C-alpha positions as CSV (number, residue, x, y, z in Angstrom):
1,M,18.8,16.5,-6.0
2,K,16.0,18.4,-4.2
3,N,15.2,17.4,-0.7
4,E,11.8,15.6,-1.0
5,E,11.0,15.7,2.7
6,K,11.6,19.4,3.6
7,N,12.4,22.6,1.8
8,E,15.4,23.2,4.1
9,P,18.2,25.6,3.0
10,L,21.3,23.9,1.6
11,Q,23.8,24.6,4.3
12,E,27.2,23.4,2.9
13,K,28.9,22.3,-0.2
14,L,31.5,19.6,-0.6
15,I,33.5,18.9,-3.8
16,G,35.4,15.7,-4.4
17,S,35.2,12.1,-5.7
18,V,33.8,8.8,-4.5
19,E,36.5,6.7,-2.9
20,S,34.3,3.7,-2.3
21,V,30.7,2.7,-2.2
22,I,29.8,1.3,1.2
23,Y,26.2,0.7,0.5
24,S,23.9,1.4,-2.5
25,N,20.2,0.5,-3.1
26,E,19.5,0.3,-6.8
27,E,15.7,0.7,-6.5
28,N,15.6,3.9,-4.5
29,G,19.1,5.4,-5.0
30,Y,20.0,5.6,-1.3
31,A,23.8,5.3,-0.9
32,I,26.5,5.6,1.8
33,L,29.9,6.6,0.3
34,D,33.4,7.3,1.4
35,F,34.1,10.7,-0.2
36,G,37.4,12.3,-0.8
37,T,37.1,16.1,-0.8
38,T,39.3,18.5,-2.7
39,E,40.7,19.5,0.7
40,N,42.1,16.0,1.1
41,E,39.6,15.0,3.8
42,L,37.9,11.6,3.7
43,V,34.3,11.8,4.9
44,T,31.2,9.6,4.9
45,I,28.3,11.0,2.9
46,V,24.8,9.6,3.0
47,G,21.6,10.2,1.1
48,T,19.8,9.5,-2.2
49,M,22.5,9.5,-4.8
50,P,21.6,7.0,-7.5
51,F,23.9,5.5,-10.1
52,V,27.1,6.5,-8.3
53,A,30.4,4.6,-8.6
54,E,34.0,4.8,-7.4
55,G,35.8,7.6,-9.2
56,D,32.7,9.7,-9.7
57,E,33.3,13.4,-9.3
58,L,30.5,14.9,-7.3
59,V,29.5,18.3,-5.9
60,V,27.2,17.6,-2.9
61,Y,25.0,19.9,-0.9
62,G,23.6,19.3,2.6
63,K,24.5,19.4,6.2
64,W,26.6,17.6,8.8
65,I,24.8,15.2,11.1
66,H,25.9,12.9,14.0
67,N,25.1,9.2,13.7
68,P,25.0,7.6,17.2
69,K,27.0,4.6,15.9
70,Y,29.1,5.9,13.1
71,G,29.8,9.4,14.2
72,R,30.0,12.5,11.9
73,Q,28.4,12.2,8.5
74,F,27.4,14.5,5.7
75,Q,23.7,14.2,4.8
76,V,23.2,14.9,1.1
77,A,20.1,16.8,0.0
78,Q,21.3,17.6,-3.5
79,F,24.2,16.6,-5.7
80,E,25.7,17.1,-9.1
81,K,27.7,14.5,-11.0
82,N,30.5,14.9,-13.5
83,L,32.4,12.3,-15.4
84,P,36.2,12.2,-14.6
85,S,38.3,13.9,-17.2
86,D,41.9,12.8,-16.8
87,S,43.3,9.4,-17.7
88,A,44.0,8.3,-14.1
89,A,40.5,9.2,-12.9
90,I,38.9,7.6,-16.0
91,L,40.9,4.4,-15.3
92,R,39.7,4.3,-11.7
93,Y,36.1,5.0,-12.7
94,L,36.0,2.2,-15.3
95,S,37.9,-0.2,-13.0
96,S,35.2,0.1,-10.4
97,G,32.7,-1.8,-12.5
98,A,30.5,1.3,-13.2
99,I,30.1,0.1,-16.8
100,K,28.9,-3.5,-17.1
101,G,31.4,-5.6,-19.0
102,I,34.4,-3.5,-18.1
103,G,36.7,-4.6,-15.3
104,P,40.1,-3.5,-14.1
105,K,42.0,-5.3,-16.9
106,K,39.8,-4.2,-19.7
107,A,39.7,-0.6,-18.3
108,K,43.5,-0.4,-18.4
109,K,43.6,-1.6,-22.0
110,L,41.0,1.0,-23.0
111,V,42.7,3.9,-21.3
112,D,46.2,2.8,-22.6
113,V,44.8,3.1,-26.2
114,F,42.4,6.0,-26.0
115,G,43.6,8.0,-22.9
116,E,41.4,11.0,-22.1
117,D,39.2,10.3,-25.2
118,T,38.0,6.9,-23.8
119,F,34.6,8.2,-22.9
120,D,34.1,9.9,-26.2
121,V,35.0,6.6,-28.0
122,L,32.7,4.6,-25.9
123,E,29.8,6.8,-26.6
124,N,30.3,7.9,-30.2
125,H,32.8,5.5,-31.9
126,P,32.1,1.9,-30.8
127,D,33.8,0.5,-33.9
128,W,37.1,2.0,-32.7
129,L,36.9,-0.2,-29.6
130,T,37.9,-3.2,-31.7
131,Q,41.4,-1.8,-31.8
132,V,41.7,-3.0,-28.2
133,P,43.0,-6.6,-28.0
134,G,40.2,-9.0,-26.9
135,I,37.2,-6.7,-27.8
136,S,35.1,-8.1,-30.6
137,R,32.7,-6.1,-32.7
138,R,29.7,-7.5,-30.8
139,M,31.4,-6.7,-27.4
140,A,32.2,-3.2,-28.6
141,E,28.5,-2.6,-29.4
142,E,27.4,-3.9,-26.0
143,L,30.0,-1.8,-24.2
144,S,28.9,1.3,-26.1
145,E,25.2,0.6,-25.5
146,E,25.8,0.3,-21.8
147,F,27.9,3.5,-21.7
148,R,25.1,5.4,-23.6
149,R,22.6,4.0,-21.1
150,Q,24.7,5.5,-18.3
151,A,24.8,8.7,-20.3
152,G,21.0,8.6,-20.4
153,V,20.9,8.2,-16.7
154,R,23.1,11.3,-16.2
155,S,21.0,13.2,-18.6
156,A,17.8,12.3,-16.8
157,M,19.4,13.1,-13.4
158,M,20.4,16.6,-14.7
159,F,17.0,17.3,-16.3
160,F,14.7,16.1,-13.6
161,R,16.7,17.5,-10.6
162,D,15.0,20.8,-11.2
163,F,11.6,19.3,-10.7
164,F,11.8,16.2,-8.5
165,G,13.9,14.6,-5.8
166,A,16.4,11.9,-6.6
167,A,14.2,9.0,-5.5
168,L,11.5,10.0,-7.9
169,T,14.1,10.6,-10.7
170,V,15.3,7.0,-10.1
171,R,11.7,5.8,-10.4
172,I,11.2,7.7,-13.6
173,Y,14.3,6.4,-15.2
174,N,13.7,2.8,-14.1
175,T,10.2,3.0,-15.7
176,W,11.0,5.0,-18.9
177,G,14.7,4.3,-19.5
178,S,16.7,6.3,-21.9
179,R,13.6,8.0,-23.4
180,A,12.7,9.5,-20.0
181,V,13.7,13.1,-20.8
182,E,12.2,13.1,-24.3
183,K,8.9,11.6,-23.1
184,A,8.6,14.0,-20.1
185,K,9.2,17.1,-22.3
186,A,6.6,15.9,-24.9
187,N,3.9,15.4,-22.2
188,P,4.8,16.0,-18.6
189,Y,1.3,14.8,-17.6
190,A,2.2,11.3,-18.6
191,L,4.3,11.3,-15.4
192,C,1.3,11.3,-13.1
193,A,-0.4,8.6,-15.2
194,E,2.6,6.2,-15.3
195,I,4.9,7.0,-12.4
196,E,3.9,6.1,-8.9
197,G,4.5,9.0,-6.5
198,I,4.0,11.8,-9.0
199,G,0.7,13.4,-8.7
200,F,-1.0,15.9,-11.0
201,E,0.3,18.9,-9.0
202,K,4.0,17.9,-9.6
203,A,3.4,17.2,-13.3
204,D,1.5,20.4,-13.7
205,A,4.3,22.5,-12.0
206,M,6.8,20.9,-14.4
207,A,4.6,21.6,-17.4
208,E,4.3,25.3,-16.3
209,R,8.0,25.7,-16.0
210,L,8.4,24.1,-19.5
211,G,6.1,26.7,-20.9
212,L,3.1,24.5,-21.8
213,Q,-0.3,26.2,-22.2
214,R,-2.6,26.1,-19.2
215,D,-5.6,25.4,-21.4
216,G,-3.8,22.7,-23.4
217,I,-6.0,19.7,-24.1
218,E,-3.4,17.2,-22.6
219,R,-3.4,19.2,-19.4
220,I,-7.2,19.1,-19.1
221,K,-7.4,15.4,-20.0
222,S,-4.8,14.7,-17.3
223,G,-6.6,16.9,-14.8
224,L,-9.9,15.0,-15.4
225,L,-8.1,11.7,-14.8
226,Y,-6.5,13.1,-11.7
227,V,-9.8,14.1,-10.2
228,L,-11.1,10.5,-10.8
229,S,-7.9,9.0,-9.4
230,Y,-7.7,11.3,-6.4
231,N,-11.3,10.4,-5.5
232,Q,-10.4,6.7,-5.8
233,S,-7.4,6.9,-3.4
234,A,-8.5,9.6,-1.0
235,N,-12.3,9.3,-0.9
236,G,-12.9,5.7,-2.1
237,H,-15.1,6.6,-5.1
238,T,-14.9,4.4,-8.2
239,C,-16.8,7.0,-10.2
240,L,-18.2,10.5,-10.0
241,P,-21.4,12.2,-11.4
242,E,-20.5,13.7,-14.7
243,E,-21.3,17.3,-14.0
244,M,-19.6,17.2,-10.6
245,L,-16.5,15.8,-12.3
246,H,-16.5,18.6,-14.9
247,E,-17.0,21.3,-12.3
248,A,-14.2,19.9,-10.0
249,A,-11.8,19.6,-13.0
250,A,-12.6,23.1,-14.2
251,K,-12.0,24.6,-10.8
252,L,-8.8,22.7,-10.3
253,L,-7.4,23.6,-13.7
254,G,-8.7,27.2,-13.8
255,V,-10.3,26.7,-17.2
256,D,-13.7,26.9,-18.8
257,T,-16.2,24.0,-18.2
258,E,-16.8,23.8,-21.9
259,R,-13.1,23.1,-22.5
260,V,-13.3,20.4,-19.9
261,R,-16.3,18.8,-21.7
262,E,-14.3,18.8,-24.9
263,A,-11.4,17.0,-23.2
264,A,-13.8,14.5,-21.6
265,A,-15.2,13.7,-25.0
266,M,-11.7,12.9,-26.3
267,L,-11.0,10.7,-23.3
268,L,-14.2,8.9,-23.9
269,S,-13.4,8.3,-27.6
270,E,-10.0,7.0,-26.5
271,Q,-11.8,4.7,-24.1
272,R,-9.7,6.1,-21.2
273,I,-13.0,6.9,-19.4
274,R,-16.3,5.2,-19.4
275,K,-19.8,6.4,-18.7
276,M,-22.8,4.7,-17.0
277,R,-26.3,6.0,-17.0
278,T,-28.5,5.3,-14.0
279,L,-32.1,6.1,-13.3
280,T,-32.8,7.7,-10.0
281,K,-35.8,9.2,-8.3
282,A,-34.6,12.6,-9.6
283,G,-34.2,11.3,-13.1
284,E,-31.3,10.0,-15.2
285,R,-27.8,10.5,-13.8
286,V,-24.5,9.9,-15.7
287,Y,-21.5,8.6,-13.8
288,V,-18.0,8.6,-15.1
289,Y,-15.3,6.0,-14.4
290,D,-11.7,5.7,-15.5
291,R,-11.4,2.5,-17.5
292,T,-9.8,0.5,-14.6
293,A,-12.5,1.2,-12.1
294,Y,-15.2,0.5,-14.8
295,H,-13.6,-2.9,-15.3
296,W,-13.7,-3.6,-11.6
297,E,-17.3,-2.8,-11.2
298,R,-18.4,-4.5,-14.5
299,T,-16.5,-7.6,-13.5
300,I,-18.0,-7.8,-10.0
301,A,-21.5,-7.4,-11.3
302,E,-21.2,-9.9,-14.2
303,R,-19.4,-12.5,-12.2
304,L,-21.8,-12.3,-9.2
305,A,-24.8,-12.7,-11.6
306,L,-23.1,-15.6,-13.4
307,L,-22.2,-17.5,-10.2
308,D,-25.7,-17.0,-8.8
309,R,-27.2,-18.5,-12.0
310,Q,-24.8,-21.4,-12.4
311,C,-25.0,-22.8,-8.9
312,I,-26.7,-26.2,-8.5
313,R,-29.6,-25.7,-6.2
314,I,-30.2,-27.9,-3.2
315,E,-33.8,-29.1,-2.5
316,N,-35.6,-27.7,0.5
317,A,-36.1,-31.2,2.0
318,D,-32.4,-31.8,2.0
319,I,-31.7,-28.4,3.5
320,N,-34.2,-29.1,6.3
321,G,-32.5,-32.5,6.8
322,F,-29.1,-30.9,7.2
323,I,-30.3,-28.4,9.8
324,Q,-32.2,-31.1,11.8
325,R,-29.1,-33.3,11.8
326,E,-27.1,-30.3,13.1
327,E,-29.6,-29.8,15.9
328,R,-30.0,-33.5,16.7
329,G,-29.0,-34.4,20.2
330,G,-29.8,-30.9,21.7
331,V,-26.2,-29.7,21.4
332,I,-27.3,-26.6,19.6
333,T,-30.6,-25.1,18.5
334,Y,-30.5,-22.5,15.8
335,A,-32.6,-19.3,15.9
336,H,-35.1,-18.7,13.1
337,L,-32.8,-16.2,11.2
338,Q,-29.8,-18.5,11.6
339,K,-31.8,-21.4,10.0
340,E,-32.8,-18.9,7.2
341,A,-29.1,-18.0,6.7
342,I,-28.0,-21.7,6.5
343,A,-30.8,-22.4,4.0
344,S,-30.0,-19.4,1.9
345,A,-26.3,-20.3,1.7
346,L,-27.3,-23.8,0.5
347,E,-29.9,-22.5,-2.0
348,N,-28.0,-19.8,-3.7
349,G,-24.8,-19.3,-5.6
350,V,-24.2,-15.9,-4.0
351,M,-25.4,-15.1,-0.5
352,V,-24.7,-12.3,1.9
353,L,-24.8,-12.7,5.7
354,T,-24.7,-9.6,7.8
355,G,-25.2,-8.8,11.5
356,G,-23.6,-6.9,14.3
357,P,-21.5,-8.3,17.1
358,G,-23.0,-11.1,19.1
359,T,-25.7,-12.1,16.5
360,G,-24.3,-15.5,15.7
361,K,-22.6,-15.1,12.4
362,T,-19.8,-17.4,13.4
363,T,-22.2,-20.1,14.6
364,V,-23.7,-20.1,11.1
365,V,-20.3,-20.4,9.5
366,R,-19.4,-23.4,11.7
367,A,-22.7,-25.1,10.7
368,L,-22.1,-24.5,7.0
369,L,-18.5,-25.9,7.3
370,R,-19.9,-29.2,8.7
371,I,-22.7,-29.4,6.1
372,F,-20.5,-28.7,3.2
373,A,-18.0,-31.3,4.5
374,S,-20.8,-33.9,4.6
375,M,-21.5,-33.1,1.0
376,D,-17.9,-33.6,0.0
377,L,-17.6,-29.9,-1.0
378,R,-14.2,-28.2,-0.6
379,V,-14.4,-24.9,1.3
380,A,-12.0,-22.0,1.3
381,L,-12.2,-19.6,4.2
382,A,-10.8,-16.1,3.6
383,A,-10.7,-12.5,4.9
384,P,-9.3,-9.3,3.5
385,T,-6.6,-8.8,6.3
386,G,-4.2,-11.1,8.2
387,R,-5.8,-10.2,11.5
388,A,-9.3,-11.0,10.3
389,A,-8.1,-14.3,8.8
390,K,-6.5,-15.2,12.1
391,R,-9.7,-14.5,14.0
392,L,-11.7,-16.5,11.6
393,S,-9.3,-19.5,11.9
394,E,-9.5,-19.3,15.7
395,A,-13.3,-19.0,15.7
396,T,-13.9,-22.0,13.3
397,S,-10.9,-24.2,14.1
398,S,-10.3,-24.3,10.3
399,E,-7.6,-22.7,8.2
400,A,-8.4,-19.3,6.9
401,K,-6.2,-17.3,4.5
402,T,-6.1,-13.7,3.4
403,V,-7.7,-13.2,0.1
404,H,-4.3,-12.3,-1.3
405,R,-2.8,-15.6,-0.1
406,L,-5.9,-17.5,-1.4
407,L,-5.3,-16.0,-4.8
408,E,-1.6,-16.9,-4.6
409,M,-0.2,-13.4,-5.1
410,N,3.2,-13.3,-6.8
411,F,5.3,-11.0,-8.9
412,S,6.0,-10.7,-12.6
413,E,9.5,-10.1,-13.9
414,G,8.9,-6.3,-13.5
415,K,8.0,-6.8,-9.9
416,R,4.4,-6.1,-10.5
417,A,2.0,-7.8,-8.1
418,E,-0.3,-10.3,-9.7
419,F,-2.4,-13.3,-8.8
420,A,-1.6,-16.8,-9.9
421,R,-5.3,-17.7,-9.4
422,N,-7.3,-15.9,-12.1
423,E,-9.7,-16.6,-15.0
424,Q,-7.2,-18.9,-16.6
425,N,-6.2,-20.7,-13.4
426,R,-9.2,-20.8,-11.1
427,L,-9.6,-21.8,-7.5
428,T,-10.5,-25.5,-7.1
429,E,-12.8,-25.0,-4.0
430,D,-16.5,-25.4,-4.3
431,V,-17.4,-22.9,-1.7
432,I,-15.7,-19.5,-1.0
433,I,-16.6,-17.9,2.4
434,V,-15.2,-14.4,2.9
435,D,-15.5,-12.9,6.4
436,E,-15.2,-9.2,7.2
437,S,-16.4,-8.4,3.7
438,S,-17.1,-4.8,4.4
439,M,-13.3,-4.4,4.1
440,L,-13.3,-5.8,0.5
441,D,-12.5,-3.1,-2.0
442,A,-13.5,-3.2,-5.7
443,P,-10.1,-4.3,-7.2
444,L,-9.7,-7.2,-4.8
445,T,-13.3,-8.3,-5.1
446,A,-13.0,-8.3,-8.9
447,A,-9.8,-10.4,-8.8
448,L,-11.4,-12.9,-6.3
449,L,-14.6,-13.3,-8.4
450,Q,-12.6,-13.9,-11.6
451,A,-10.8,-16.7,-9.9
452,V,-13.9,-18.5,-8.6
453,K,-14.8,-21.5,-10.8
454,P,-18.2,-21.8,-12.5
455,G,-20.8,-23.5,-10.3
456,A,-19.0,-22.6,-7.0
457,R,-20.8,-20.8,-4.2
458,V,-19.7,-17.4,-2.8
459,I,-20.8,-16.5,0.8
460,L,-19.9,-12.9,1.9
461,I,-20.1,-12.3,5.6
462,G,-19.8,-8.9,7.3
463,D,-21.3,-6.0,9.2
464,A,-23.0,-3.6,6.8
465,D,-22.8,-0.9,9.6
466,Q,-19.0,-0.9,9.5
467,L,-16.9,1.7,7.7
468,P,-16.1,1.0,4.0
469,S,-12.9,-0.5,2.7
470,V,-9.6,1.4,2.6
471,G,-9.5,1.0,-1.2
472,P,-12.0,2.2,-3.8
473,G,-15.6,0.9,-3.7
474,N,-18.2,0.1,-1.1
475,V,-18.7,-3.5,-2.3
476,L,-20.6,-5.2,0.5
477,R,-23.1,-2.4,0.9
478,D,-23.6,-2.0,-2.9
479,I,-24.3,-5.8,-3.3
480,I,-26.9,-5.6,-0.6
481,A,-28.4,-2.4,-2.0
482,S,-28.7,-4.0,-5.5
483,G,-31.4,-6.4,-4.2
484,R,-30.2,-9.0,-6.7
485,F,-28.7,-11.5,-4.3
486,A,-29.9,-13.4,-1.3
487,T,-29.2,-11.5,1.9
488,V,-29.9,-12.5,5.5
489,A,-29.4,-9.9,8.3
490,L,-29.0,-11.5,11.8
491,T,-30.5,-9.1,14.4
492,E,-31.0,-11.2,17.6
493,I,-28.3,-10.8,20.2
494,F,-27.6,-14.1,21.9
495,R,-27.5,-14.7,25.6
496,Q,-23.7,-14.9,26.0
497,A,-23.3,-11.7,23.9
498,Q,-26.0,-9.9,26.0
499,N,-23.7,-10.1,28.9
500,S,-21.3,-7.8,27.0
501,L,-22.1,-4.1,27.4
502,I,-19.8,-3.5,24.3
503,V,-22.2,-5.5,22.2
504,T,-25.4,-4.1,23.6
505,N,-24.2,-0.6,23.4
506,A,-23.1,-1.1,19.8
507,H,-26.6,-2.3,18.8
508,A,-28.2,0.6,20.7
509,I,-26.2,3.1,18.8
510,N,-27.1,1.4,15.5
511,R,-30.8,1.7,16.5
512,G,-30.3,5.4,17.2
513,E,-30.5,5.0,21.0
514,L,-28.1,6.4,23.6
515,P,-25.6,3.8,25.0
516,Q,-25.6,2.8,28.6
517,L,-22.8,4.8,30.3
518,D,-23.3,4.3,34.0
519,V,-22.4,0.6,34.5
520,K,-19.1,0.0,36.3
521,D,-18.8,-3.8,36.5
522,N,-18.9,-4.9,32.8
523,D,-16.6,-4.7,29.8
524,F,-17.6,-1.1,28.8
525,F,-16.6,1.8,30.9
526,Y,-17.2,5.5,30.3
527,L,-14.8,8.0,31.9
528,T,-15.4,11.8,31.8
529,R,-12.5,14.1,31.3
530,E,-12.7,17.9,30.7
531,S,-9.8,18.4,28.3
532,D,-7.8,16.6,25.6
533,R,-4.7,16.7,27.8
534,D,-6.6,15.0,30.6
535,I,-7.9,12.4,28.2
536,A,-4.3,11.6,27.0
537,L,-2.9,11.3,30.5
538,T,-5.8,9.1,31.6
539,I,-5.3,6.7,28.7
540,A,-1.6,6.5,29.5
541,D,-2.4,5.7,33.1
542,L,-5.0,3.1,32.1
543,C,-2.5,1.3,29.8
544,R,0.5,1.5,32.2
545,N,-1.2,1.0,35.6
546,R,-4.9,0.5,36.0
547,L,-5.7,-2.1,33.4
548,P,-2.6,-4.3,34.1
549,R,-3.3,-4.1,37.8
550,T,-6.9,-5.3,37.3
551,Y,-6.5,-7.8,34.5
552,G,-2.8,-8.9,34.9
553,A,0.5,-7.6,33.4
554,E,0.2,-9.9,30.4
555,I,-2.7,-7.7,29.1
556,V,-0.4,-4.8,28.2
557,G,0.5,-6.4,24.8
558,G,-3.2,-6.8,24.0
559,I,-4.4,-3.2,24.7
560,Q,-5.3,-1.2,21.6
561,V,-6.1,2.5,21.9
562,I,-8.6,3.6,19.2
563,C,-9.2,7.3,18.4
564,P,-11.5,9.2,16.0
565,S,-8.7,11.4,14.7
566,R,-4.9,11.7,14.2
567,R,-4.7,15.4,15.3
568,G,-4.9,17.1,18.7
569,E,-3.7,16.2,22.1
570,S,-6.0,13.1,22.2
571,G,-5.3,12.1,18.6
572,T,-3.2,9.2,17.6
573,E,0.0,11.2,16.8
574,N,0.3,12.6,20.3
575,L,-1.0,9.5,22.0
576,N,1.6,7.3,20.3
577,R,4.4,9.6,21.5
578,I,3.0,9.4,25.1
579,L,2.3,5.7,25.0
580,Q,5.7,4.9,23.5
581,A,7.4,6.8,26.3
582,T,5.1,5.1,28.9
583,L,5.1,1.5,27.6
584,N,8.4,1.2,25.8
585,P,10.8,4.0,27.1
586,P,14.4,4.4,25.9
587,A,16.9,1.8,27.3
588,Y,20.6,1.1,26.7
589,H,19.8,-2.3,25.2
590,K,17.1,-1.0,22.9
591,R,18.3,0.4,19.5
592,E,16.5,3.2,17.8
593,H,16.1,4.9,14.4
594,K,14.5,8.2,13.7
595,V,12.2,8.6,10.7
596,R,11.3,12.2,10.2
597,E,9.9,13.3,13.6
598,T,9.2,9.8,14.9
599,V,11.7,7.6,16.8
600,L,11.2,3.9,16.1
601,R,12.5,1.7,19.0
602,E,13.0,-2.1,19.4
603,G,9.9,-3.4,21.1
604,D,7.6,-0.7,19.6
605,R,4.2,-1.7,18.2
606,V,3.9,-0.5,14.6
607,M,1.5,-0.6,11.7
608,Q,2.0,-1.0,8.0
609,I,0.1,2.0,6.5
610,R,-0.1,1.0,2.8
611,N,-0.2,-2.2,0.8
612,N,3.3,-3.3,-0.2
613,Y,3.3,-6.4,-2.4
614,D,7.1,-6.4,-2.7
615,L,8.0,-7.0,0.9
616,L,9.2,-10.5,1.6
617,W,8.2,-12.3,4.8
618,E,9.4,-15.5,6.5
619,R,7.4,-17.9,8.6
620,G,9.8,-20.6,9.7
621,E,11.0,-22.2,6.4
622,E,8.0,-20.7,4.5
623,T,8.5,-17.5,2.6
624,G,6.0,-15.2,0.9
625,C,5.3,-11.7,-0.4
626,G,3.1,-8.8,0.8
627,V,2.4,-6.8,3.9
628,F,-0.8,-4.9,3.9
629,N,-2.4,-1.7,5.2
630,G,-3.5,-2.2,8.8
631,D,-1.1,-5.1,9.6
632,I,0.2,-4.6,13.2
633,G,3.5,-6.0,14.5
634,I,6.4,-5.5,16.9
635,I,9.8,-4.2,16.0
636,E,12.2,-7.0,16.7
637,E,15.6,-5.6,15.7
638,I,17.1,-2.4,14.4
639,D,20.5,-2.9,12.6
640,A,22.0,0.5,11.9
641,E,25.0,-1.0,10.1
642,E,22.9,-3.0,7.6
643,K,20.4,-0.1,7.5
644,R,17.5,-2.6,8.2
645,L,14.7,-3.0,10.7
646,S,12.8,-6.2,11.3
647,V,9.2,-6.5,12.4
648,A,7.2,-9.5,13.6
649,F,3.6,-9.5,12.3
650,D,2.3,-12.4,14.4
651,D,4.3,-15.3,13.0
652,R,5.6,-13.5,9.9
653,H,8.9,-11.8,10.1
654,V,9.6,-8.9,7.7
655,S,12.8,-7.0,7.1
656,Y,12.6,-3.3,6.0
657,D,15.3,-1.3,4.4
658,F,15.6,2.1,6.2
659,S,14.5,3.8,3.0
660,G,11.1,2.1,3.2
661,L,10.3,3.1,6.8
662,D,7.8,5.7,5.7
663,E,5.4,2.8,5.4
664,L,5.5,2.2,9.1
665,E,4.0,4.2,12.0
666,L,3.6,3.7,15.7
667,A,0.4,1.8,16.5
668,Y,-0.1,2.0,20.3
669,A,-3.0,4.3,19.2
670,V,-4.8,3.9,15.8
671,T,-7.7,5.7,14.2
672,V,-11.1,4.0,14.0
673,H,-10.6,3.5,10.3
674,K,-7.2,1.8,10.8
675,S,-8.5,-0.4,13.6
676,Q,-11.1,-1.8,11.1
677,G,-8.6,-1.9,8.3
678,S,-9.9,1.2,6.5
679,G,-8.2,4.5,6.0
680,A,-10.4,6.3,3.5
681,T,-12.1,9.6,3.9
682,R,-15.4,9.9,2.2
683,S,-16.0,13.4,1.1
684,L,-17.2,13.4,-2.5
685,V,-14.7,15.6,-4.3
686,K,-11.5,17.0,-2.9
687,S,-9.2,18.8,-5.3
């Protein structure tokens, strides 16, 4: 298979057969094999080699590497597989369990009867199998079907190896099965629509090599959907202006705009895209969605409007009574806007509370929790990320869950993530309070609102000045901009927060004012350095020496470096290398594993960089699924023998297969987007 990571030249070739399978991952095809070469040498080969079994005859291409624990190994970048041809090799192959339903005894019976024709009989003459004692007609059909399935796998591997790497080929076959080759030849662009990890460019390159026309309508339709999809994932847009979409697609595909309009009309008639007309100051503007994004936004709008209408209103006199009871005894006195926020949350089915740091949002939440409890209303506290949910729990002394956990995320038989709480099985709580709502993306918000029962209240809390979510949509800001729902913006900075220069400088910047940079005895310090290199060295010194010396050694684990960019000497990539060497240097008792150019070491701080709903975690005796973009943890253990690495995300422990480590990166330094839980860039169209 082609090397998916680098286009490195294939250095050497080995020919031989698989002696034993030491390790094999069925989902991604990664395998470790004992391999007997034609030169009578037994070697260990490693790499993505799906659907291999003992007795398989392989030609492998790659290079020799040295594993610190296991010594010399051959790293496979590409391989070819042939079925064994002589009776002894066929017997060994079938005895290995490569064909479900055939073990050593049955394999010997088959080879004794059919010899070197055994494979031909299995594939083309299943009725002949009944000649073998103990094989019924039904069993013969099942064995033949399984063998043909394996033949389909081999066919797929041979066909797709010219276009994709082995891991993607495994994904294609697991999704499409025996029709994979036929389906891909008929329409290569279906690959980017249905197979995760195959973008338009790869499908387009395959179509070109297969001789498909560049102005073919299926290519243009796929290109249009790709532009919409790309702008969802890379730029966070759920839709694009129609003319801008057409122009971007025409430029990407190198075709006439009129041909693009023709393809767009077909997609519209097939209901694969949807249009929405909006009146602006400049006149009418048409926006285009793919059908999934249209469903998200339509669901959010309709459910918010319905919840706001259905909520039972509370009388003003009762609201004033609640607030006065909270203030009675002089323990707390609410500011005018805080009282307005409490009243608005009680009066409306949907309410938005915004405000920068130090403006008292948490104080309002605590008051609402007490008031709703006195009304015998059940409240659910939630936040989009684990870190945000933990902070909310600590601030309110009440349990807060991630939105995913609140909705009871689980998996269908096909391992597709889904929520147990939905329109058919709604949440039982009477009030849903979601903190850090600026991090809510459109699909998660739609799922949440579908699960809220009629008559319940939804209170969204966040800072409208924060960056948008990592996923598509700008939900909080759009809800506020709609003007349809009650919104209270807290602006007063309270006395305890006024003592924080971080807080006051943040508000100054939001007002368009220069921050105060010359104070040396507060929680905000400004240091001037003339070059990126000096910045990086100063940060390393602060983390290793100056901050621990001032605040205590225990602070080291709580230091987070935040950067505007990944690139450059003061970007996260370089800073992570420097800080890893400074804070967690190599040691004889710390095991390591290299992923591309990054060394992961026990004790390293790492971040999950994409949502993975398949990962299992353990918390004591409790287990669950899902680790999400922005979750930060510490590498606990690296097990080279088992090819696994474990990470502690606070109190959740997650085990990663080595093949899945591209989802982790060092997190001593993170970008501003990642620190907030967002990783989206926001340029309108990139193609």
